[in-house]
N, C-alpha and C positions, 0 to 999 in steps of 0.2 A: 048366270053371272057373266058379265062382259069380261073379255080378256084384257081390257084396257084398264090401266091404273088411273090415268088422268084423261079427262075429256074437256076440251075447250069448245064452247059453243058461242059463236058470233061475238067474241070478246073484243071490246075496244078499251084501250088504256090511255091514260094521260093525267093531267093535273088541272085542278080547278075547273073542271068541266070541259077543258080543251082536249080534244082527241089528238094523241101523238101517234098512236098505232092502232090499226084495226079497221073494220072487224075482221077477225081471223078465227078459224075453226080447225082443230086437229085433235087426234087421239094418240096417246102414247101407252105402250104396253109396259109390263113389269120387266125389270132386269135389262134395261136398254140404256145405251149411251147416245144421247140426242144432242145434235148441234143446232144452234140458232144463228143464222147469218143474215147480214143486212148492212147497208151503209151506215155511217155515223149519223146520229140524229133521227134514226128510224124507230127508236123506242125499244131496243133490245133489253137494256137495263131496266127500263120502266116495266116491261113485260115480266121480267123475273121478279121484281119487287111485288108486282100484283099477284103473281102466282104464289108468292110466299106469304101473302096477306099483309104485307107492310104498307100497302095503300089499296084503296078501293078501286074496283074497275068502274069505268064510265057506263058500260052496258055489257050484256052477255053474262055467261056463267062459267065458273070453274068448278068442275066436279072431280072429287077424289073418291074413287070407289063408289060413285053414284051419289055422293053427298056434296051439296053446295058448300064451298069453302067458307062462305059468309055466314053459314049456320053452325060452323064449328068453333067452339070456344078457343081462345088464344092458347090456353095450356094444352089442349088436345091438338091444336094445329102444330105446335112446336114438336109434337111427337110424330108428325106426318111429313113435315117439310122443313129442311134446313137450307141456309143460303150462305154463300161466300161472295162478298163484294170486294171491289178493288180499293175501297176507301182505306186509308192508313188508320189503323186502330190507335187511339190515344188513351192508354190506360196506365197511369203512373204506378210504378212499383209492381206491375204484373209480369210474371215470368211466362215462358212458353208453356210450361206445365199447367200453370193457373188458367191460361187461355183455353187449352184443350179440356181441362176439367170443367169449364163452363158449359161445354157441350152435354154434360151429364145432368144439368139442372132440370130439364123437363122430366127426366126419369126419377131424380132423387129429391127435387125441390131444393131451393137455394140453401135452406137451413137444415135440411134433413141429414141424417147420418149416412155417410157414404159406405156402401158395402164393399166387400172384397172384390166382387165381380166388377164393380164400377172402376176400381183401381186397375183391374186387368184390361178393361176396355180402353181406358186412357193410355196405358202403356202400349197396347197393341197399335193404337192409332198413331202414336208418336213413332213407333218402329216402322209402320207402313210408310210414313212420309219421310223416313230416313233423317229424322231430326233428334235422335237420342242425345247427341252431343250438345244440343241447344236447350234442353228442357229446363235448366236452371237459369238460363239467360233472360234478362229483362227484355221486353219487347222493344224498348227504346234503343237497345244495343245490337239488334240483329238487322240484317239487310232486308230490303223489300221482298226479294225472292224467298228468303227464309221465313219472313212473316206470312207470305202467301201460303207456304206449305203448312205453317202452324194453323192458319185459318181453315185450311182444308181438313187438317187433323181434328180440329174442333167440330166441324160439321160431321165428320165420320163418327166421332164420339157420341153425337146426338142420336145416332142409329135410326134415322128416319128412312122410310121407303123411297122418298124423293129428295134428292140433293140438287140444289140450283147453284151454278157457279158462273159468275160474271168474269170473263177473261181469266180463267185459271192459269194460263201460261204467261200472263203479264209478269215482267221483271225476270223471266228465265231465259237463259241462252238456248240455242237450238237443241243441243244434246239434252239439256234438262227438260225441254218441252216434250221431246220424244219419250223420255223416261216417264214423265208425268202421265202422258196418254197411255203408255203401257200399264201403268199402275191403275189408272181409272178403269181401263178395260178389265183388268184383273179383279178389281173391286166389284164391278158390275156383274161379272161372271160368278164370283164366289159368294157375294153377299146378296145377289138378286135384287139389288137396289136399282133405281132409275136415276141417272145423272143427266141433267139438262144444262148445257153450257153454251155461252156465247164465246166467239173467238174471231180475231182478225186473221188467224193462221188457217186460211181456207184449205190449203194443201193438207195440213195435218187433220183438219176436221173431216175432209172427204176421205182420208185414209182410215180414220178410226171410228167415225160415228156410224151407228146402226141406222140412223134416220137424220135427215137434215131438213129443218124448217126455215124457209126463207121469208124474211119480212121485207116487203117492198113499199 
């Protein structure tokens, strides 16, 4: 069995048949913090969406534990890969707790009875992101930085072996960015998950990432 959790083979990504990025090949091990860097317009976000299965690749393969991601059912894919994007979530009447709870849907099903351990996972993820004081707040009432932390908590609650994060330090000041990277490294170490993130904070990326993949 390969030591690698994720294998990318000659992957090209883009929209409507037009290549934005690639071809690119790389392998990523389990329990790693991986940075992806590249200039604006080079397809970093497109790559993450493709890895998450939100859009199809133009060519090449994405293998998770040697299984082609396109052969994995959406319900099973949601148990393998979670993603945090920078898009502002627009969900009327939804609280921070409700948002994090959504991360449990792949495990419980939207209409399934939530078990006590699911409540524990939700509470733990909220505590990890230091947003206990916000859990009853509506998403429309919190700041962009607070929403970013809530979105990361939701991804953590999904308990996938791979978490993709597009600009996770967006909307945070420098001190908060350093604190977030400290937390991400702690999560990778303790949970043995692999976090793949994009960032314009190259200095912090180089300081914290186990591996950096550059898109040119």
